[in-house]
N, C-alpha and C positions, 0 to 999 in steps of 0.2 A: 239897797234894801234895807230899812232902818229895824234893828234886831234890840229888844229889849235887853237881851243877856250878850257881852262882850264876848265874842267867839274865840279872841285871843287867850281868855282866861280859862277856857273850859279844858278838861284834865289837868288842872294846876298849871295851865300854861306851857303844858309839856312840849306840845308840838310845834308850837310858832317858831318858824325860824331852821327847825330839825329836820334833817334828809331821812325821808321815809319811802320806802321801797315796796309797793304791792304788786304780788304778782297774780294775774288774773283780773287785772283791773279793767279789761274789755267785758267782761261777766257782768251779771246782775248785781250781786252783792258788792264786787269789787269796784264798779261805778259809781255807786253810792258812798262807799268808804273814801275812794279818792277826791270826789266834790266836798264831802265833808272835812277831809283835811285840807284840803286848799282854801276852805273858808275859814279855817283857823290858822292861816297862815304858814303850814307847812311847805317845807320843799318836797314835791312831789314826785315819784319816779313810778313807772310802771314797767312790768315785762310779761308778755301774754301773747298769743294768737290773736290773729285780726279777729273782731266780732263775728260770732257765729250767726247772727240773725240780721235781718234787714225790715224795719228799722233796727238801730242798737241805740240801747239807752247813752253809752260812753259818746256816740258820736252827736247825740242831741243836745248832751249839757257841753254849757260852754266852761272850759276848764284849761288852764295852763299848767304843764307838768312833762317830765321825760317821759317819752313813750318808746318800748322797745318791742316790736313784733318779732316773736320766735319762741321756739318750743322748748319746754322745759327739760324736755328729755336730748336736749342738746346741751351736754354739760359744758363745753368748752366756751360758746357762746354766752350761756347763763353766767358762768364765772366770770368771764371779761366783762360782761355789762356791771355784774354786782362791784368788782374791783374797781370799774372806772366811775361809778357813781358814789361808793365811798358810802352806804347810808349807815345810820346808826340803829335802825330796827327795820326789820321785814315782816311784814302781814304776808303768809304764803296762802292765797285764796286759790289759785290755778288748780283747777280739776276737771276732769270727767265727773260731770255732778248730776248725772240723771240715773234712774235705777233700770228703765227698761231699755235705753241703748245700751248698757252694760252688759245686758243679754246678747244684742245684736253682734258686739263687738268687745269681747271680755279682754282681750290682749290689750288693746288701747286704754282702757279703762285701768286695769292692773299696772300698766307701764307710766301711765300718766300719773296716776296716785300715788304710785310708791316708788319707781325709781325718779320721776320728776322731785318728789318731796325730798329724796336722798339726794339728788343733786343740789337742790336748795341748801341744804344742811352742809353739804361738802363745799360749795360756793362760801357760804358765809364761815365758814372754817378757816377758809384761805383769805378771809378779810379782815383788816387789824380793826375797822372802824364799827363792827356789829357790835352792838351792846345788847340786843332783844331778838327774840324772833317767836311770832306767835303764828301756830298753824292751825288754821282752820280746817275742820274736820266734818263731823254730821252726829246728829243723835243716832243715826242709823251705825255707828261704830259698835254699839252695844249688842252682844248676843241676845236677842229679841225672844222673851218668853211668854209674850201677849199675856204679861201681868196688868193689874188694874192701878198700880202704882209707878210713880216715875223712876226712872234708871239715875242712879247715882254715879258719881264720877269714880268710884273703887268697883261697881259692877265688871262683869267680866267682858272683855272685847269679844265681839263675833261677827257675824255676817251672813245672810243665807245666799242673796243675790251676789252678783260680782261686785257692783257698785259697793254696796254695803260690807262684804268682806275687805275691800279695797281699803275702806276708810278704818277698820279694825287694824289692818296691818300700818297703816300710816300713823295710827295712835301707838302702836307695839315699836315701830320706828323711831318713834319722837323719845318714847321712854329709853329707848337703847342709847340713842344719842346724849340724852339727859343724863343717863348715868356714866356713859364711857367717854364723853368728850366735854360735856356741859354740867359736871356735876357739881351740885350747890355747895358741896363741903371744899371743892377747890377753886368756888368764886372769890376772885379779886387777887388770888395768887398765881394760878396756874393758867386762867382763862379770864375772859371778861364777858362771858354770855349768858343771858338768862332764856331759856327755851321752855316755851308753854303752848296748850293746845286749847282751842275753844271747841265747843260742841253745840250745835244749835238745831232747832226744828226746823218746820216747816216755814219758810219766809216768804212774803208777799208784799208787795208794794208795786209803784209803777215802774215802767220800761223794761218789764221782764216779757219778752216775746218766745224765751225756749220753747220748744216742743215738748208736748206730752207733760204740761203742767197745768195744775186745774184752774186757777184764775187767769194766766194767759189765755189759755183757750176760751174761757168763758167770754172775755173781754173781746178777743178778735171774732167770735161768733156773733157777739152783740152788735160789734161794728159793722159787720157784712149782713143783718138781719137774719139771721140764720140761728137754729137750736144748737145745743152743745151735748155730746152726749158724755154723761156721769159715770166713768168706768166702775168704781169700786165706791159705791154712795154710802156704806156702813165703817168704812175704814177712819178711823179715829187719829188723828195728827195734832202736836202743838203748834199753832198756827199764831205767826207774829210777825209785825212790821219788819220790814229790812233792817229798819234804824236801830230796833232792839239788839239784834245780836251783833250789829257794827258798833254800837255804843258799848258793848259789854268787850269786843276785842279792843277798841281804844281805850277802856279803863284798864284791861290786863295789860296792854302795853305801856300805859302810864305808869302803873306800879312796877313793872320789870326795868323801865328806864330810871325809875330812880333806886335801882339797886336792891328792890325788895325780893329776896332770893324765896323766901315763903311762897311767892305767886309762882313759882316756876313748876306748875303743875296743870293738870287738866282741868277745864271748867265748864258747866253747863251754864249756857245762857237760853233759857225758853220762858213761855207764858206763864202769867197766873192759871190755875185750874180751870176757870172759867173760859177759856180760851181754846180748851182742848175739845175740839167739836169735828164732829163727823164731816167727810166730804158732803154729804147730802145736806146737812145743815149749812156749810157756808154756800152751797149752791141756793139755796131757798132765800138767805139773807142775802146775797148779792142780787138776786131778782127784786127784790124789796128794795134795794137802792137804786138799782136800774133797770127800769122794766124792760129795756132791750135784751136781757140774759133770760135766755130761755132754756132751762136744764130738761134732759131728758135722760131717765134713769136707766142703766144698762140692768137687763135681768141674767146677763151671762157672766159665768166667771172670768176674771182675767186668765190669759193663757201662761201668764207668768205669775210664780209667788208674789204676793204684796203682803207684807203686814197689816193685820186689822187694828192693832191697838198699838201705841208708841206714844210714851210720855216722858219728861225730864223732871227730876226731882233738882229745882235751884236754890236749894236751901244754901248750900256752899257758898255761892257767889252773893245771895241776898245778904248773910250774916258776916262774911270774911271780908268782901270786896266793897259791901254796901251798894252793890249794882241791884235794879231792879226794875221790871218791865214798866214803861209809861203810858201806853195806850192800851186800852180794853180792846175786845175783838171788835165792838161794834166799830169804834173810832179806827181802827186799823182797816176794817173793811171800806167805810166812808173815804178814808184818805186815800186808799189804793184805787178803788174804783172811780173815784173824782178825779185823781190823775190821769187815767186812760180817757174817760170821758172827755175832761178838758183838751188832752191830746186829740182825740179823733174829731170833737167837733169845733173844735177853736184853735188847734194847731199850738197850743201853749204846753211849756212844761212846767209843772209844777215843783220839781225836785228840789230846787235852792228853798222855795217856801215850804215844803213840807219838813226840811231839816230844819229850819228855823221855828216851826211850829212846834216841833218835835223838843229841840233844845228848851224852848220856853216853857214848855209843859213839864218839862222834868226839873227845872228851876223852881218852878212853882210848887212840886212833890217835895223838894229839898232834898235831891238826890245830889250825891257828893261832887260827882265829877261835873255838874251843871252849875256849882255856886262859883 
């Protein structure tokens, strides 16, 4: 595939030939990340459970990488693998990532998202090659007050449901380890690791077949010729293509690998305000793009608590990191729905093309990482 932009030069060329470990690489966001890293010439390794769905994105994309199927909660196996690989940077994405299943099995959610993260940090502490760690959490880590402005990085951590609470706890754990073991004041003398976290909103894009997610549910129903029940149509979320936060995490990793300790903090990666739409609005826009999408709006309240309004303030990443979103919501939906439509109707996988199109669009916008 011919690209306008030289992939080896993205993010200052920091990833070419570099050993990178991604936990959760078999998941939706992780599979897009490892593909992008591979396209940049990184030496990619993954540690994750087997894919949770069939089909699965990671099995559909052609990728050369190291691959370990194991549970994060198996501390010994995780430590052994990280010490064997000797990566320079770890992107920690592995998690129980869904709100409603967290009610069904809170123990798995808390143990995976907290003890799993703790095991990653302990394994990294015991591995001399590590220079940077990026913990990927969620916009739901914030204590949601249903206010009309976006949450900033210094707002209070919280969480009503088990999933959200586990992500707030993961952020507190990250802060503790950054203060106790990876303190930036001791960087370069007592240790050589920079630890940061990335918080993103609702991500969409091709290749997600997780249960209980709006766009995958709509795409599966459209392919089957059935309608889809829209559970909470008035809920407003910060929608963005999966490549937006992945690009943010990669930008953050770039700064950490360059030894810029001022970036060892929490960072929000969300869309422009115009992409903060309700679930119902997303469903109706999707119907316009693919007429096989047939939304039915539920009049019943969800059996579990769900936030109605949740937005992120990304001024910090915009101004300091020079990161900003690339695709507006209409382009995001066109790319996402186009991916599924092309897969279902033609058997084609648009992942590599979407990454190339995204990178070229970022380059045209003069975004720093794409130059």
